[in-house]
N, C-alpha and C positions, 0 to 999 in steps of 0.2 A: 228407627227412633222408637221411643217409649210408647207413643200413641199407637203406632202400627202393631207393636208387640202385644199390647193390651187388647187391641181390636181383634187381632188374629186369635187370641185366647178367649174371646167373647167376654172380656172383662170391660163392659161398656162404660161403667161409671168412671173407671180409671182412665180409659181411652178418651172419654169426653173431656175430662179435666185437662189432660194434656193438649187435646185438639183446640180447646178454647184459649190456650196460652200461645198458640202459634200465630205469629205476625207475618202476613204475606205482603211482600213488596210488590209494587206495580211492575207489571210485565211477567209475573210468575203465575199466569192464569191456570196452567196445567196443575201446578201444585195447589193452588187455591181451590180448584174444582175438586181435586182428590180429598183435601181436608174437609170441605163442605159435605161431600158425599159421606165420608166416614162419620162426621159429626151428626149428620141427619140420621144415619142408621143407628148410631149409639142412642140418640135421643128418642128414636122411635121404639127401640127395645126397652128403654128406661121409662117409657110412657110419659115423656115431658113434651106435651104438644106445643107449648109456647116456644121452646128452643128448637124443636123440630121444624116448626113453621119458619122461624128465622133462617135456619140452615137451608131449607128448601127454597126460600125466596132468593137466597144468594145463588141458587143454581138455575135461575130463570133468565139470567142475563145473556146478551148476544155472544159473549165469549165462550159460552158452553155449547157443546154439540147439540144438535136438534133432539137426538134421542134422549139425552140426559134432561134437557128442558121439558120435553113431553112427559117423561116418567115422573119427574118431581111436580109438574103441574097436576098430573092425575093424583099423586099422593096428597097434595094440598086440598084438592077437591074432596077426596075421601075423608080427610081429617075434618074439613068444614062440615061435611054431611054426617059425621059420626056423633054429633051432639055437642059441639062446642057452643059457647054462648053466642047469642045473636050479634053481640058487639064485635067479637073476633071475626065472625063470618062476614059481617058488613064491611070490615076493613080488608078482608082477604079477597073477596070476589073481584073487586076492580083490578087487583094485581094479577089475577090469573085468567081473566076473561079474554 
């Protein structure tokens, strides 16, 4: 698909735009996880912490494998400690604690 093509070519803005348009149906957790991982990576490269946080939060659910949850939990902690406003940090910590 177009999102994967742009992602592979490190065209993160284009990939992000396509990834945001993807609608995931219930029961397609594998695809949803892959989309969220790609979106999180795009937004991290684009330095969009708000969208990055949203994508990471979607990867903390029980449907994701432990290693993915742990990785993105650590990513969220790093973002929170990197100088985000106290308001965002206050909202973020209860979700990753």
